[in-house]
N, C-alpha and C positions, 0 to 999 in steps of 0.2 A: 504494500499500501504504499501509493506518496506521501512523502509529511508535506502539508500543506501550512504548516504554520511561521510565521515567520522573524525572523531574526529577535523582534524587541518579545514577540511571543512567546519565544526559547528560552532567552534569560527572565524568563515573569515566570515559566513552568521554576528553574532556578530559583525562585525565590522562594516559590509559594513552595518548597520542600526542606528550602530550609526553615522555614516556618513553622511548617507541618513538623519537623523533627524536634522544635521544643516547643508543640501540643500550645503555636498560637494560631489563633483562625482572625484578623481583626474583625470587627463591628462596629455599627454607629458610624458615627464622621468620621474618618480618613483627607487629611490631608495630605497631595503629594508637592512637596516642594522645590520647584524646577524643574515641574514633568514636560515643559516643552512642549513642542506640537504632535509628539510620541507620546503619550502619557501614560505612565505604568497603572496610572493612577484606573482607568481606565477597562487595565487589566484586572487591577483588584476589586473595581466596580463586579466587570461581571465573576470572579469567579468568588467571591468573599459575599456576593451585597450591599457592599456599603455604600454610605452618602459620601461622596467622593467628591471633593474643591480641587480643584487644580489652580498652584502658585507660581506664577515667573512672572519674568519682568518682562518678556516679551506680549502683545495681544493673540493669545493663544484660543480664545474663542473661537472663530469658525472654523478648529477642527477638533473638538469636542462639545459638538453636539449632546444637549442632553445631561449633561457634566458642571458643575457650578466652576469657574473660574474668577483667580480676581491675577488681576497684574498690577505687579509692585518686589518688591527689593522685602523679602527676609530681613538681612540689618537693619534695614531701616523702620521693621517692626510695619504690620498690616493693621488697618480697623478693623479685627476680629475682635470679639469679651474674651480675656483668661477662662482656660479651660474650655474649648469650643470645641477641642478632638479628641477622639476616644483613640486614637492610633496616628501617624506621621511618619511616611515615608519619605527619603529622600534621595534618589538614584544620579552615582555620576553626578551631583550640580555641587555638593560641600566644598569641593577642589575649586569651585569654580569662583566662589564668594567673597567679596572684598575683606570679611573679617569673617572665618570660622567662628569665636566668639560669641557673635552678635548675633551671628547665625544662631549659636546653641541656644544661647537665651530664650531671643525669639523660637522658639519652637515650644522649650523648655513654659513658656510663657500661655501657650496654646495651646497646650495639652491636657489633657488630665489628670489626676494623680492618678495611679496607678494604670494609668494610658502607655500603652507600648510606641517609641520608636526605632523606626529600621532606615539603617544607612548606609548608603557601601558607595566603594570611589572604584574606579577602573577607566585608566590605570591613576594610580600617583605622580607627580613630576618629576621625580628623580626617575624611574623609572624607565626600559629602555622607552619605549613609547609615552610617555609624559607630557610629549607636548600635543598629542590629540591630533596627530598627523601621522596616519598609517603610511604613509609613501615613503618617510623619514627611515635613515638609517640610525639603530641602535643608539636610544643617548645623544644624536644628531646636539636637540637639541642645547643638551650641554656641552660639549666641545667645540659648538660653533658660536656658541649663547645666540641664539633663533632671538628676536625683536621681541617685546614680551606687549600683552593688550593690556588697554586702561582698564582700572578698580571696576568698573562701573560695567564695563563692555564684557556681555552672553561669553565670548568667548577664554574672556582673563581665568590665572591658572594662577593659586596665591602659593605653590610651595608647598604646602601639605604634606609634613610625614607622617609615620604613625607615630614615634614618641611626640610630638604636638600631641595632637589627637586624642590621645590619650589623655596628656594631660587633662586638655578644652574638657574633654566626656566626662570627669569623675569633678568638677567643679559643678556639675549641675545637679539632682537630687533625683539620680537617673541609679538606680541597681545595674549593671551590665550585666545582661544575659549571657551572650555569648560573644566571643568579637575573635573573629578569625582572618586570618592574612594570609595571601598567595605569593610565593615567590615566583619569578621570572625564570624561564631557562637559562634564558643570557648568561654571560659571566660578561663583569662588564672592564672597558681600557683602564689597564694601570693608571696611568694618566689621574682620570676620573678619581682613584682609590685616593689621591692626595690629598682634595679638596672635596672631597662629598664622605658620607659614614658607609658602609660595606649592604649598611643593611636598608638605608633609602634607599640605594640604587637599584638593588634584589627583590622588595617587596612590591609586586605590582597591586594589590588594593588591600579593600577587606571589605569583612559583615560587619558590622555591627548592629547589636539586638538590646534592648533598652526597656526596660520600665520605673516612670515615675513614682519613685518612693512617697512624694514628700510635694 
């Protein structure tokens, strides 16, 4: 039988398997932070029956018929009451925000006590394809110091590392249910090891599942 699923649907299945491994089934109101025009939120709505809202710095209302959308920047805060959402997802977005700290603070404000947050990043900036252009050679962006996008551009990259993320996530009143990383298979050039930590160069992605406890 032919596999008719789209790439985003296949990735969505990976997310669902991860959540189900931990006995988590998002329900109620769910916020998709940085969902973009091809939001994972729509998949969550279909799979779990969530009441989904997509937040993005771009106007994505035309591509999300039947799903609420908000145009805004998570770092600046949005005009939504505290504790509105039962769950927040943020897939491949936190590495683009102007301030990871501000983004997490606002997510915490929007999340109900007992609510779930599920954040993923692929690829991290210092990993082989951290410039988010697959036609580049591994670590080309670090070796050639490719130009950076402005902080509020949707393609801005904030150079997040796992060490920084783990520090910031523990500043929130969240229980870390699971935090897993995946390394790349490539080995970094020796010259880069003089400037950067091996763990940062090798860590390709992470899944972070959390529950708000206060």
